[in-house]
N, CA, C and O atoms as a MOPAC input file, in Angstrom:
PM7 MOZYME 1SCF
protein

 N     25.47400 1    20.97300 1   106.89000 1
 C     26.43700 1    22.04900 1   106.83400 1
 C     25.79500 1    23.39800 1   107.16900 1
 O     26.35800 1    24.18400 1   107.93100 1
 N     24.60900 1    23.66700 1   106.59600 1
 C     23.94600 1    24.95200 1   106.84400 1
 C     22.44000 1    24.73900 1   106.81300 1
 O     21.90600 1    24.04900 1   105.94500 1
 N     21.77400 1    25.34900 1   107.78200 1
 C     20.31300 1    25.31200 1   107.83000 1
 C     19.83900 1    26.59600 1   108.48900 1
 O     20.28100 1    26.95200 1   109.58100 1
 N     18.92800 1    27.28800 1   107.80500 1
 C     18.40600 1    28.53200 1   108.35400 1
 C     16.96000 1    28.71100 1   107.90900 1
 O     16.62500 1    28.50000 1   106.74300 1
 N     16.12000 1    29.09600 1   108.84100 1
 C     14.72000 1    29.37400 1   108.54100 1
 C     14.42400 1    30.83400 1   108.82900 1
 O     14.72500 1    31.34100 1   109.91000 1
 N     13.83300 1    31.50300 1   107.85200 1
 C     13.41900 1    32.89000 1   108.00500 1
 C     11.89300 1    32.92500 1   107.96400 1
 O     11.27500 1    32.40100 1   107.03800 1
 N     11.30500 1    33.54000 1   108.96400 1
 C      9.84300 1    33.63100 1   109.06000 1
 C      9.35600 1    34.88800 1   108.35900 1
 O      9.93600 1    35.96300 1   108.51400 1
 N      8.29600 1    34.74600 1   107.59300 1
 C      7.67800 1    35.88000 1   106.90800 1
 C      6.58400 1    36.47300 1   107.77900 1
 O      5.39800 1    36.24800 1   107.53700 1
 N      6.98800 1    37.23600 1   108.80000 1
 C      6.02300 1    37.76300 1   109.77200 1
 C      4.98600 1    38.67000 1   109.13800 1
 O      3.81800 1    38.62100 1   109.52400 1
 N      5.37100 1    39.48700 1   108.18700 1
 C      4.40800 1    40.38400 1   107.54900 1
 C      3.35700 1    39.56600 1   106.80300 1
 O      2.16800 1    39.88000 1   106.85800 1
 N      3.78900 1    38.53300 1   106.11500 1
 C      2.86200 1    37.65600 1   105.39200 1
 C      1.91300 1    36.96900 1   106.36900 1
 O      0.70300 1    36.93600 1   106.14600 1
 N      2.45600 1    36.42800 1   107.43800 1
 C      1.63000 1    35.71100 1   108.41800 1
 C      0.62700 1    36.65800 1   109.07300 1
 O     -0.56100 1    36.34500 1   109.15900 1
 N      1.10300 1    37.81700 1   109.53500 1
 C      0.20500 1    38.77600 1   110.19300 1
 C     -0.86100 1    39.25800 1   109.20900 1
 O     -2.02900 1    39.39100 1   109.57500 1
 N     -0.46800 1    39.51700 1   107.97500 1
 C     -1.43500 1    39.95100 1   106.96200 1
 C     -2.49900 1    38.90300 1   106.69900 1
 O     -3.68200 1    39.22500 1   106.58200 1
 N     -2.07800 1    37.64200 1   106.60500 1
 C     -3.04400 1    36.56800 1   106.37900 1
 C     -3.96100 1    36.37300 1   107.58700 1
 O     -5.16100 1    36.15200 1   107.42700 1
 N     -3.40200 1    36.45300 1   108.78700 1
 C     -4.22900 1    36.30800 1   109.98700 1
 C     -5.24600 1    37.45000 1   110.07000 1
 O     -6.40600 1    37.22000 1   110.41300 1
 N     -4.81900 1    38.67300 1   109.76000 1
 C     -5.75300 1    39.81300 1   109.77200 1
 C     -6.85500 1    39.61700 1   108.73300 1
 O     -8.02800 1    39.86700 1   109.00900 1
 N     -6.47500 1    39.17000 1   107.54600 1
 C     -7.47600 1    38.91700 1   106.49900 1
 C     -8.42400 1    37.79900 1   106.92100 1
 O     -9.62800 1    37.87400 1   106.67700 1
 N     -7.88300 1    36.76900 1   107.55000 1
 C     -8.73000 1    35.67100 1   108.04100 1
 C     -9.73300 1    36.18000 1   109.07400 1
 O    -10.89700 1    35.78100 1   109.06300 1
 N     -9.27900 1    37.05900 1   109.96200 1
 C    -10.17700 1    37.60700 1   110.99000 1
 C    -11.30100 1    38.41600 1   110.34700 1
 O    -12.46600 1    38.28400 1   110.72300 1
 N    -10.94600 1    39.24900 1   109.38100 1
 C    -11.95900 1    40.07500 1   108.71300 1
 C    -12.95300 1    39.19800 1   107.94800 1
 O    -14.16400 1    39.40300 1   108.03400 1
 N    -12.44200 1    38.23500 1   107.21000 1
 C    -13.33100 1    37.34400 1   106.44900 1
 C    -14.15200 1    36.47900 1   107.39700 1
 O    -15.31800 1    36.18900 1   107.13300 1
 N    -13.53000 1    36.06500 1   108.51200 1
 C    -14.26300 1    35.26000 1   109.49800 1
 C    -15.43300 1    36.01700 1   110.09800 1
 O    -16.51500 1    35.45500 1   110.26900 1
 N    -15.22800 1    37.28100 1   110.41600 1
 C    -16.31000 1    38.11400 1   110.95100 1
 C    -17.40700 1    38.26000 1   109.89600 1
 O    -18.59400 1    38.17600 1   110.21000 1
 N    -17.00800 1    38.47800 1   108.66100 1
 C    -17.97200 1    38.58200 1   107.55900 1
 C    -18.78900 1    37.30100 1   107.43800 1
 O    -20.00700 1    37.34500 1   107.26200 1
 N    -18.11000 1    36.15900 1   107.53400 1
 C    -18.80700 1    34.87200 1   107.42100 1
 C    -19.80500 1    34.68700 1   108.56600 1
 O    -20.90300 1    34.17000 1   108.35900 1
 N    -19.42200 1    35.10900 1   109.77100 1
 C    -20.31100 1    34.97300 1   110.92900 1
 C    -21.57100 1    35.82100 1   110.78500 1
 O    -22.64100 1    35.44300 1   111.26200 1
 N    -21.43600 1    36.95800 1   110.13000 1
 C    -22.57100 1    37.86300 1   109.97700 1
 C    -23.48100 1    37.47800 1   108.81100 1
 O    -24.58900 1    37.99900 1   108.68600 1
 N    -23.01500 1    36.57200 1   107.96700 1
 C    -23.82800 1    36.16900 1   106.81100 1
 C    -24.91600 1    35.19300 1   107.24500 1
 O    -24.74100 1    34.41000 1   108.17900 1
 N    -26.01300 1    35.26000 1   106.56000 1
 C    -27.09100 1    34.31000 1   106.76600 1
 C    -26.59800 1    32.92500 1   106.34300 1
 O    -25.99600 1    32.79300 1   105.27700 1
 N    -26.84200 1    31.87600 1   107.16500 1
 C    -26.35400 1    30.54000 1   106.82100 1
 C    -26.80600 1    30.06500 1   105.42800 1
 O    -26.10600 1    29.26700 1   104.80400 1
 N    -27.92100 1    30.52200 1   104.94800 1
 C    -28.40300 1    30.09900 1   103.63200 1
 C    -27.96200 1    31.00500 1   102.50000 1
 O    -28.36900 1    30.80700 1   101.35600 1
 N    -27.14100 1    31.99200 1   102.80000 1
 C    -26.70100 1    32.94800 1   101.78800 1
 C    -25.90500 1    32.24600 1   100.69000 1
 O    -25.06500 1    31.39600 1   100.98700 1
 N    -26.16200 1    32.59200 1    99.40800 1
 C    -25.42300 1    31.96400 1    98.31400 1
 C    -23.92900 1    32.29700 1    98.33400 1
 O    -23.13500 1    31.55500 1    97.75600 1
 N    -23.52900 1    33.38400 1    98.97800 1
 C    -22.12500 1    33.75500 1    99.04500 1
 C    -21.34900 1    33.07400 1   100.15800 1
 O    -20.11900 1    33.11600 1   100.17100 1
 N    -22.04900 1    32.45200 1   101.08500 1
 C    -21.37900 1    31.84400 1   102.24000 1
 C    -20.39400 1    30.73200 1   101.84900 1
 O    -19.30300 1    30.69000 1   102.41700 1
 N    -20.71600 1    29.82900 1   100.91000 1
 C    -19.72000 1    28.81600 1   100.52700 1
 C    -18.44300 1    29.43900 1    99.95200 1
 O    -17.34500 1    28.93100 1   100.18200 1
 N    -18.58600 1    30.52600 1    99.21300 1
 C    -17.41700 1    31.20900 1    98.66900 1
 C    -16.56100 1    31.78300 1    99.79600 1
 O    -15.33700 1    31.65900 1    99.77100 1
 N    -17.19000 1    32.40000 1   100.76700 1
 C    -16.46400 1    32.98700 1   101.89800 1
 C    -15.77000 1    31.87900 1   102.69700 1
 O    -14.62200 1    32.03700 1   103.11100 1
 N    -16.45600 1    30.77700 1   102.90800 1
 C    -15.87300 1    29.63600 1   103.63500 1
 C    -14.67800 1    29.06900 1   102.87200 1
 O    -13.64500 1    28.77500 1   103.47400 1
 N    -14.80600 1    28.91500 1   101.56400 1
 C    -13.69700 1    28.39900 1   100.74900 1
 C    -12.50900 1    29.36000 1   100.79600 1
 O    -11.35800 1    28.92500 1   100.84300 1
 N    -12.78600 1    30.65500 1   100.78400 1
 C    -11.72300 1    31.65400 1   100.86800 1
 C    -10.99800 1    31.55900 1   102.20300 1
 O     -9.77300 1    31.66100 1   102.25200 1
 N    -11.74100 1    31.36600 1   103.28000 1
 C    -11.13300 1    31.19500 1   104.60700 1
 C    -10.19900 1    29.99000 1   104.63700 1
 O     -9.07700 1    30.07600 1   105.13600 1
 N    -10.66500 1    28.88100 1   104.10700 1
 C     -9.85100 1    27.65200 1   104.09500 1
 C     -8.58700 1    27.86300 1   103.26700 1
 O     -7.49000 1    27.51200 1   103.70000 1
 N     -8.74400 1    28.43800 1   102.07300 1
 C     -7.59400 1    28.66200 1   101.20200 1
 C     -6.57500 1    29.58200 1   101.86400 1
 O     -5.37800 1    29.29600 1   101.84000 1
 N     -7.03000 1    30.67000 1   102.44600 1
 C     -6.10800 1    31.60700 1   103.09600 1
 C     -5.43900 1    30.97900 1   104.31600 1
 O     -4.26900 1    31.24600 1   104.58700 1
 N     -6.16100 1    30.16200 1   105.03800 1
 C     -5.56800 1    29.47500 1   106.19800 1
 C     -4.47000 1    28.51500 1   105.73900 1
 O     -3.47400 1    28.33600 1   106.43900 1
 N     -4.64300 1    27.90600 1   104.58500 1
 C     -3.63200 1    26.98500 1   104.05500 1
 C     -2.37400 1    27.71300 1   103.57700 1
 O     -1.29700 1    27.12000 1   103.52400 1
 N     -2.50600 1    28.98000 1   103.23400 1
 C     -1.34900 1    29.73900 1   102.76100 1
 C     -0.29700 1    29.94600 1   103.84400 1
 O      0.88900 1    30.06800 1   103.53700 1
 N     -0.71200 1    29.98600 1   105.09300 1
 C      0.25500 1    30.21100 1   106.17900 1
 C      1.26600 1    29.06700 1   106.27500 1
 O      2.46700 1    29.33600 1   106.25200 1
 N      0.83700 1    27.79700 1   106.38300 1
 C      1.86500 1    26.74500 1   106.45900 1
 C      2.58000 1    26.48600 1   105.13400 1
 O      3.63500 1    25.85100 1   105.12400 1
 N      2.04100 1    26.95300 1   104.04000 1
 C      2.69600 1    26.74000 1   102.74600 1
 C      3.72200 1    27.84200 1   102.45300 1
 O      4.79000 1    27.54700 1   101.91500 1
 N      3.42500 1    29.10500 1   102.79300 1
 C      4.31100 1    30.22500 1   102.45700 1
 C      4.77900 1    31.04800 1   103.64400 1
 O      5.38600 1    32.09800 1   103.43300 1
 N      4.53400 1    30.63500 1   104.87200 1
 C      4.84500 1    31.44600 1   106.04400 1
 C      6.31000 1    31.57200 1   106.39900 1
 O      6.68300 1    32.49000 1   107.12800 1
 N      7.14700 1    30.68500 1   105.91000 1
 C      8.57700 1    30.75300 1   106.21700 1
 C      9.36100 1    30.09800 1   105.08700 1
 O      8.80600 1    29.34300 1   104.28800 1
 N     10.63800 1    30.38900 1   105.02900 1
 C     11.53700 1    29.85400 1   104.01200 1
 C     12.74200 1    29.24900 1   104.71100 1
 O     13.45200 1    29.92600 1   105.45400 1
 N     12.96200 1    27.97500 1   104.46400 1
 C     14.11000 1    27.27200 1   105.02600 1
 C     15.11300 1    27.00500 1   103.91400 1
 O     14.75400 1    26.51500 1   102.84300 1
 N     16.37200 1    27.33200 1   104.17900 1
 C     17.44500 1    27.08800 1   103.22400 1
 C     18.40100 1    26.08400 1   103.85700 1
 O     18.87500 1    26.27500 1   104.97700 1
 N     18.67000 1    25.02200 1   103.12400 1
 C     19.56600 1    23.96800 1   103.58000 1
 C     20.69200 1    23.80000 1   102.57600 1
 O     20.45700 1    23.77600 1   101.36800 1
 N     21.91800 1    23.68500 1   103.07500 1
 C     23.05500 1    23.36600 1   102.22200 1
 C     23.70300 1    22.13100 1   102.82600 1
 O     24.11700 1    22.14100 1   103.98400 1
 N     23.78800 1    21.06200 1   102.03200 1
 C     24.48900 1    19.87000 1   102.49300 1
 C     25.68700 1    19.62600 1   101.56100 1
 O     26.08800 1    20.53200 1   100.83000 1
 N     26.24800 1    18.44400 1   101.57700 1
 C     27.44500 1    18.15700 1   100.79100 1
 C     27.17700 1    18.15800 1    99.28800 1
 O     28.11500 1    18.25500 1    98.49700 1
 N     25.90900 1    18.05200 1    98.88300 1
 C     25.61600 1    17.92200 1    97.45600 1
 C     24.66100 1    18.96100 1    96.89200 1
 O     24.71300 1    19.25600 1    95.69800 1
 N     23.78600 1    19.52500 1    97.72700 1
 C     22.75700 1    20.41500 1    97.18800 1
 C     22.48900 1    21.61600 1    98.09200 1
 O     22.82600 1    21.62500 1    99.27500 1
 N     21.87400 1    22.61900 1    97.49100 1
 C     21.25500 1    23.70900 1    98.24700 1
 C     19.76400 1    23.57100 1    97.97200 1
 O     19.33800 1    23.41700 1    96.82700 1
 N     18.98200 1    23.62900 1    99.04300 1
 C     17.53500 1    23.49900 1    98.92800 1
 C     16.88100 1    24.71800 1    99.55900 1
 O     17.19800 1    25.09100 1   100.68800 1
 N     15.96400 1    25.33600 1    98.82000 1
 C     15.14000 1    26.42300 1    99.34300 1
 C     13.72900 1    25.86200 1    99.44200 1
 O     13.15300 1    25.45200 1    98.43400 1
 N     13.17200 1    25.84200 1   100.64100 1
 C     11.88200 1    25.18500 1   100.88800 1
 C     10.93600 1    26.13700 1   101.61200 1
 O     11.23200 1    26.62100 1   102.70400 1
 N      9.79200 1    26.39500 1   100.97900 1
 C      8.77300 1    27.21600 1   101.61500 1
 C      7.97700 1    26.39200 1   102.61200 1
 O      7.64200 1    25.23700 1   102.34800 1
 N      7.67700 1    26.98900 1   103.75600 1
 C      6.76700 1    26.40400 1   104.73800 1
 C      7.04100 1    24.94600 1   105.02700 1
 O      8.16500 1    24.55200 1   105.33700 1
 N      5.97900 1    24.14500 1   104.91800 1
 C      6.07100 1    22.72700 1   105.25900 1
 C      6.74300 1    21.89300 1   104.17200 1
 O      6.88000 1    20.67900 1   104.32000 1
 N      7.15800 1    22.52900 1   103.09300 1
 C      7.95000 1    21.83500 1   102.08600 1
 C      7.22200 1    21.39400 1   100.83300 1
 O      7.78900 1    20.65900 1   100.02300 1
 N      5.99500 1    21.81800 1   100.65200 1
 C      5.28900 1    21.45800 1    99.42200 1
 C      5.93500 1    22.10700 1    98.20500 1
 O      5.91600 1    21.55000 1    97.10800 1
 N      6.51000 1    23.29200 1    98.41100 1
 C      7.17100 1    24.01400 1    97.32500 1
 C      8.64000 1    24.13900 1    97.69200 1
 O      8.99700 1    24.70600 1    98.72400 1
 N      9.48600 1    23.59300 1    96.81800 1
 C     10.92100 1    23.61200 1    97.09300 1
 C     11.70800 1    23.62400 1    95.79800 1
 O     11.20900 1    23.23400 1    94.74200 1
 N     12.93300 1    24.07500 1    95.89700 1
 C     13.85300 1    24.07400 1    94.76900 1
 C     15.17200 1    23.51200 1    95.25900 1
 O     15.72700 1    23.98200 1    96.25200 1
 N     15.67800 1    22.48800 1    94.54800 1
 C     16.96700 1    21.88000 1    94.87900 1
 C     17.93700 1    22.15600 1    93.74200 1
 O     17.61100 1    21.97700 1    92.56900 1
 N     19.11900 1    22.58900 1    94.10500 1
 C     20.15200 1    22.86400 1    93.11100 1
 C     21.40500 1    22.08700 1    93.50900 1
 O     21.90000 1    22.24800 1    94.62500 1
 N     21.92100 1    21.24900 1    92.61400 1
 C     23.17900 1    20.55100 1    92.92100 1
 C     24.32600 1    21.56000 1    93.03300 1
 O     24.45300 1    22.45200 1    92.19300 1
 N     25.14700 1    21.42200 1    94.05200 1
 C     26.27600 1    22.33800 1    94.23800 1
 C     27.24400 1    22.27600 1    93.06000 1
 O     27.86400 1    23.28100 1    92.71000 1
 N     27.37400 1    21.11100 1    92.45400 1
 C     28.29400 1    20.98100 1    91.32200 1
 C     27.81300 1    21.77600 1    90.10200 1
 O     28.58300 1    21.99900 1    89.16700 1
 N     26.55500 1    22.20100 1    90.10900 1
 C     26.00600 1    22.98200 1    88.99900 1
 C     26.06400 1    24.48100 1    89.21300 1
 O     25.58800 1    25.25200 1    88.38000 1
 N     26.65500 1    24.90200 1    90.34700 1
 C     26.72600 1    26.33100 1    90.66700 1
 C     28.05200 1    26.90800 1    90.19400 1
 O     29.12200 1    26.38700 1    90.50900 1
 N     27.96200 1    27.98500 1    89.43800 1
 C     29.15100 1    28.69900 1    88.96000 1
 C     29.62400 1    29.71400 1    89.99000 1
 O     30.82000 1    29.81800 1    90.26500 1
 N     28.67500 1    30.47000 1    90.56500 1
 C     29.03900 1    31.47700 1    91.55800 1
 C     27.83000 1    31.82300 1    92.42300 1
 O     26.69000 1    31.49700 1    92.09100 1
 N     28.10800 1    32.48800 1    93.53800 1
 C     27.05400 1    32.96200 1    94.44100 1
 C     27.47900 1    34.31900 1    94.96600 1
 O     28.59900 1    34.48400 1    95.45000 1
 N     26.58300 1    35.28900 1    94.87000 1
 C     26.91700 1    36.62600 1    95.35500 1
 C     25.72900 1    37.26800 1    96.05300 1
 O     24.56800 1    36.96800 1    95.77300 1
 N     26.06400 1    38.15500 1    96.96800 1
 C     25.03900 1    38.89900 1    97.70300 1
 C     24.43700 1    39.94800 1    96.77400 1
 O     25.15400 1    40.66200 1    96.07400 1
 N     23.10700 1    40.02700 1    96.78000 1
 C     22.39500 1    41.03000 1    95.98700 1
 C     21.28100 1    41.62400 1    96.84000 1
 O     20.98600 1    41.13700 1    97.93100 1
 N     20.68100 1    42.66500 1    96.33000 1
 C     19.55600 1    43.28700 1    97.01500 1
 C     18.40100 1    43.36000 1    96.02000 1
 O     18.52400 1    43.95000 1    94.94700 1
 N     17.28400 1    42.75500 1    96.39500 1
 C     16.10500 1    42.77800 1    95.54400 1
 C     15.45900 1    44.15600 1    95.58500 1
 O     15.53100 1    44.85100 1    96.59800 1
 N     14.84300 1    44.54100 1    94.50800 1
 C     14.03600 1    45.75900 1    94.48800 1
 C     12.78100 1    45.49200 1    95.31700 1
 O     12.32400 1    44.35100 1    95.37800 1
 N     12.22400 1    46.50000 1    95.94600 1
 C     11.04400 1    46.31600 1    96.79400 1
 C      9.87400 1    45.77600 1    95.98500 1
 O      9.05600 1    45.02400 1    96.51600 1
 N      9.77800 1    46.14000 1    94.72700 1
 C      8.63800 1    45.71800 1    93.92000 1
 C      8.77100 1    44.29100 1    93.38100 1
 O      7.85400 1    43.79900 1    92.72300 1
 N      9.89600 1    43.61900 1    93.64800 1
 C      9.98600 1    42.19900 1    93.29400 1
 C      9.03000 1    41.38100 1    94.16000 1
 O      8.58600 1    40.30700 1    93.75500 1
 N      8.71900 1    41.88300 1    95.33400 1
 C      7.74400 1    41.23300 1    96.20300 1
 C      8.28900 1    40.02200 1    96.93800 1
 O      9.49000 1    39.75100 1    96.93600 1
 N      7.37400 1    39.30800 1    97.56300 1
 C      7.71600 1    38.10900 1    98.32700 1
 C      6.99100 1    36.92200 1    97.73700 1
 O      6.01900 1    37.07400 1    96.99600 1
 N      7.47100 1    35.74600 1    98.07100 1
 C      6.90100 1    34.52300 1    97.51800 1
 C      7.79400 1    34.00100 1    96.41200 1
 O      9.01400 1    34.15200 1    96.46600 1
 N      7.19800 1    33.39600 1    95.42700 1
 C      7.92700 1    32.88100 1    94.27600 1
 C      7.64900 1    33.83300 1    93.12400 1
 O      6.49900 1    34.07000 1    92.75500 1
 N      8.71800 1    34.36800 1    92.56700 1
 C      8.57200 1    35.36100 1    91.51400 1
 C      9.59200 1    35.12100 1    90.41100 1
 O     10.65800 1    34.54700 1    90.63800 1
 N      9.24600 1    35.56700 1    89.22600 1
 C     10.21600 1    35.63100 1    88.14400 1
 C     10.71200 1    37.06800 1    88.10500 1
 O      9.94500 1    37.98800 1    87.82000 1
 N     11.98100 1    37.25700 1    88.38900 1
 C     12.58000 1    38.58600 1    88.36900 1
 C     13.35800 1    38.78200 1    87.07800 1
 O     13.37800 1    37.90100 1    86.21800 1
 N     13.99300 1    39.93000 1    86.94500 1
 C     14.74700 1    40.21100 1    85.72300 1
 C     15.89300 1    39.23600 1    85.46600 1
 O     16.26400 1    39.00200 1    84.31600 1
 N     16.45000 1    38.67000 1    86.52900 1
 C     17.58200 1    37.74900 1    86.33000 1
 C     17.21700 1    36.29200 1    86.59700 1
 O     18.10500 1    35.44000 1    86.62500 1
 N     15.95200 1    35.98600 1    86.79100 1
 C     15.55100 1    34.59600 1    87.02000 1
 C     14.57000 1    34.48100 1    88.18300 1
 O     14.01000 1    35.47400 1    88.64600 1
 N     14.37700 1    33.25900 1    88.64000 1
 C     13.42200 1    32.98300 1    89.72000 1
 C     13.93000 1    33.50800 1    91.04300 1
 O     15.13200 1    33.50500 1    91.31000 1
 N     12.99300 1    33.96100 1    91.87600 1
 C     13.29300 1    34.46400 1    93.21900 1
 C     12.39500 1    33.73000 1    94.19900 1
 O     11.17800 1    33.67900 1    94.01700 1
 N     12.99500 1    33.16000 1    95.23900 1
 C     12.26000 1    32.62200 1    96.38600 1
 C     12.56600 1    33.56700 1    97.53800 1
 O     13.71900 1    33.68900 1    97.95300 1
 N     11.54300 1    34.23500 1    98.05600 1
 C     11.77500 1    35.22500 1    99.10400 1
 C     10.56600 1    35.28600 1   100.02300 1
 O      9.42400 1    35.24800 1    99.56500 1
 N     10.82300 1    35.38000 1   101.32700 1
 C      9.73000 1    35.42300 1   102.29200 1
 C      9.68600 1    36.73400 1   103.07300 1
 O      8.66900 1    37.06000 1   103.68500 1
 N     10.78700 1    37.48300 1   103.05400 1
 C     10.82300 1    38.72900 1   103.81200 1
 C     12.09000 1    39.48700 1   103.45300 1
 O     13.11100 1    38.87900 1   103.13100 1
 N     12.03100 1    40.79200 1   103.50600 1
 C     13.22400 1    41.60600 1   103.31200 1
 C     13.65800 1    41.72000 1   101.86100 1
 O     13.00500 1    41.21800 1   100.94600 1
 N     14.78500 1    42.39800 1   101.68500 1
 C     15.30700 1    42.66100 1   100.34800 1
 C     16.62800 1    41.95700 1   100.06300 1
 O     17.01600 1    41.83100 1    98.90200 1
 N     17.32900 1    41.49400 1   101.10500 1
 C     18.61200 1    40.82600 1   100.90700 1
 C     18.41000 1    39.44400 1   100.30400 1
 O     17.44900 1    38.74200 1   100.61900 1
 N     19.34400 1    39.07100 1    99.42700 1
 C     19.25200 1    37.76800 1    98.77500 1
 C     20.63800 1    37.31700 1    98.34600 1
 O     21.59000 1    38.09700 1    98.34200 1
 N     20.73000 1    36.05300 1    97.98800 1
 C     21.92800 1    35.49200 1    97.37400 1
 C     21.53400 1    35.04100 1    95.97700 1
 O     20.59900 1    34.26100 1    95.79900 1
 N     22.26100 1    35.54700 1    94.99500 1
 C     21.99400 1    35.15300 1    93.61600 1
 C     22.97700 1    34.06600 1    93.22100 1
 O     24.19200 1    34.24100 1    93.30900 1
 N     22.43500 1    32.95100 1    92.79000 1
 C     23.23000 1    31.80700 1    92.37300 1
 C     23.25300 1    31.78700 1    90.84700 1
 O     22.20900 1    31.73700 1    90.19800 1
 N     24.45900 1    31.82800 1    90.28800 1
 C     24.61000 1    31.69400 1    88.83700 1
 C     24.91800 1    30.23300 1    88.54100 1
 O     25.83200 1    29.65400 1    89.12800 1
 N     24.16600 1    29.65200 1    87.64400 1
 C     24.31400 1    28.24500 1    87.32100 1
 C     25.29400 1    28.04800 1    86.16500 1
 O     25.35200 1    28.87100 1    85.25200 1
 N     26.05900 1    26.96300 1    86.20300 1
 C     27.02900 1    26.67300 1    85.15100 1
 C     26.35700 1    26.50900 1    83.79800 1
 O     26.91900 1    26.89800 1    82.77400 1
 N     25.17800 1    25.94600 1    83.78600 1
 C     24.45900 1    25.71900 1    82.53100 1
 C     23.71800 1    26.95000 1    82.03900 1
 O     22.99700 1    26.87800 1    81.04400 1
 N     23.88100 1    28.06800 1    82.71100 1
 C     23.16400 1    29.29000 1    82.36800 1
 C     21.98200 1    29.46500 1    83.30100 1
 O     21.46000 1    28.49200 1    83.84400 1
 N     21.57800 1    30.66500 1    83.47800 1
 C     20.45500 1    30.97500 1    84.35700 1
 C     20.92100 1    31.38100 1    85.73500 1
 O     22.06300 1    31.15700 1    86.13600 1
 N     19.99000 1    31.98700 1    86.44000 1
 C     20.25400 1    32.48100 1    87.78300 1
 C     19.04400 1    32.18200 1    88.66300 1
 O     17.92200 1    32.02800 1    88.18000 1
 N     19.30300 1    32.10400 1    89.95600 1
 C     18.25200 1    31.81900 1    90.93300 1
 C     18.58000 1    32.59900 1    92.18900 1
 O     19.70500 1    32.52300 1    92.68500 1
 N     17.60600 1    33.35900 1    92.72300 1
 C     17.82100 1    34.13100 1    93.94100 1
 C     17.08000 1    33.51700 1    95.11200 1
 O     15.93300 1    33.08500 1    95.00000 1
 N     17.78000 1    33.49200 1    96.25000 1
 C     17.19100 1    33.03600 1    97.50400 1
 C     17.23200 1    34.20600 1    98.48400 1
 O     18.30800 1    34.67100 1    98.86000 1
 N     16.06300 1    34.67200 1    98.88900 1
 C     15.98900 1    35.72900 1    99.89100 1
 C     16.43100 1    35.19300 1   101.23400 1
 O     16.08200 1    34.07200 1   101.60600 1
 N     17.20200 1    35.99200 1   101.97000 1
 C     17.69900 1    35.55200 1   103.26900 1
 C     18.08600 1    36.74900 1   104.12900 1
 O     18.49000 1    37.79400 1   103.62000 1
 N     17.95500 1    36.57800 1   105.43100 1
 C     18.45500 1    37.59300 1   106.35300 1
 C     19.86700 1    37.23800 1   106.81600 1
 O     20.41100 1    37.89100 1   107.70700 1
 N     20.46600 1    36.20100 1   106.21000 1
 C     21.84900 1    35.79200 1   106.48900 1
 C     22.62100 1    35.58800 1   105.18100 1
 O     23.12300 1    34.49100 1   104.93600 1
 N     22.72400 1    36.61400 1   104.34400 1
 C     23.36000 1    36.38900 1   103.04000 1
 C     24.81900 1    35.94600 1   103.12100 1
 O     25.23200 1    35.06600 1   102.36500 1
 N     25.60100 1    36.53100 1   104.01300 1
 C     27.01800 1    36.16800 1   104.09000 1
 C     27.20600 1    34.71900 1   104.54800 1
 O     28.06200 1    34.00300 1   104.02700 1
 N     26.40100 1    34.29500 1   105.52200 1
 C     26.50200 1    32.92300 1   106.01700 1
 C     26.10300 1    31.92800 1   104.92500 1
 O     26.72700 1    30.87600 1   104.78600 1
 N     25.07400 1    32.25400 1   104.15700 1
 C     24.64900 1    31.36500 1   103.07000 1
 C     25.72500 1    31.28600 1   101.99600 1
 O     26.01300 1    30.20200 1   101.49000 1
 N     26.31500 1    32.40700 1   101.64600 1
 C     27.39000 1    32.39900 1   100.64100 1
 C     28.55600 1    31.54100 1   101.11500 1
 O     29.10100 1    30.75200 1   100.34200 1
 N     28.94500 1    31.69000 1   102.38300 1
 C     30.04800 1    30.88200 1   102.92000 1
 C     29.72100 1    29.39500 1   102.85100 1
 O     30.57200 1    28.58400 1   102.48400 1
 N     28.49900 1    29.03900 1   103.20300 1
 C     28.09200 1    27.62600 1   103.16600 1
 C     28.11700 1    27.10600 1   101.73300 1
 O     28.56700 1    25.98700 1   101.48700 1
 N     27.64000 1    27.90500 1   100.79400 1
 C     27.65700 1    27.48900 1    99.38800 1
 C     29.08700 1    27.30100 1    98.89900 1
 O     29.38600 1    26.32300 1    98.21400 1
 N     29.95600 1    28.21800 1    99.24200 1
 C     31.35400 1    28.11100 1    98.79500 1
 C     32.05100 1    26.90700 1    99.41800 1
 O     32.82200 1    26.21700 1    98.75100 1
 N     31.77800 1    26.65500 1   100.70600 1
 C     32.35200 1    25.46100 1   101.34800 1
 C     31.85300 1    24.20200 1   100.65100 1
 O     32.63100 1    23.29200 1   100.36500 1
 N     30.55700 1    24.15500 1   100.38100 1
 C     29.98900 1    22.99000 1    99.70700 1
 C     30.53100 1    22.80100 1    98.31000 1
 O     30.78500 1    21.67200 1    97.88900 1
 N     30.71300 1    23.89700 1    97.58300 1
 C     31.26300 1    23.81400 1    96.23300 1
 C     32.71100 1    23.32900 1    96.27800 1
 O     33.12400 1    22.54400 1    95.42400 1
 N     33.48900 1    23.78800 1    97.26700 1
 C     34.87700 1    23.33700 1    97.40900 1
 C     34.93200 1    21.85500 1    97.75200 1
 O     35.77000 1    21.12500 1    97.22200 1
 N     34.04200 1    21.40400 1    98.63700 1
 C     34.00200 1    19.98700 1    98.97400 1
 C     33.66300 1    19.15800 1    97.75200 1
 O     34.22800 1    18.08400 1    97.54600 1
 N     32.74600 1    19.65100 1    96.94500 1
 C     32.37200 1    18.93100 1    95.72400 1
 C     33.52800 1    18.78700 1    94.76300 1
 O     33.70000 1    17.73900 1    94.14100 1
 N     34.33800 1    19.85600 1    94.63700 1
 C     35.51600 1    19.80400 1    93.78400 1
 C     36.50300 1    18.79400 1    94.34900 1
 O     37.11100 1    18.03200 1    93.59600 1
 N     36.66800 1    18.78100 1    95.67400 1
 C     37.58500 1    17.84700 1    96.31600 1
 C     37.17100 1    16.39800 1    96.13300 1
 O     38.02600 1    15.52200 1    96.00200 1
 N     35.87100 1    16.13200 1    96.12200 1
 C     35.39300 1    14.75300 1    95.93600 1
 C     35.61000 1    14.25700 1    94.52300 1
 O     35.73600 1    13.05100 1    94.31000 1
 N     35.65700 1    15.16700 1    93.53800 1
 C     35.86000 1    14.76200 1    92.15200 1
 C     37.28400 1    14.30700 1    91.91100 1
 O     37.53000 1    13.45000 1    91.06300 1
 N     38.24600 1    14.89000 1    92.66900 1
 C     39.66000 1    14.60900 1    92.42300 1
 C     40.03900 1    13.21100 1    92.82400 1
 O     41.19700 1    12.82000 1    92.68000 1

């Protein structure tokens, strides 16, 4: 029903720049230096952050909404039947990007300030950052209506 991927260009460019700086530092270090393994481990870890957190894909099908970072190691699935409402919101700049606990619940965000806040029937809220908030809300509402129709 709905699929959208938003790329976190600032995150990717920042990580690539940091990798370049650390890489140059590693090249200038003496191969026997005690700090070299730490620098190498830091390079590997930072390189792994790009495919894990570089983009956010949101999928809405007939039963669930899924927010998946990067290659999918980190994801959140919410059954549509458990959603009470969905509304467009704007995150504060200091909420940051990535996975965060905000004042109203968990936030998955890769870029920008626009988000959709999902209120759950059982209580709690979950925000998904997106550059297509209206389209995501429409998809969620269509999915929720289909779910109600299947129950009847």
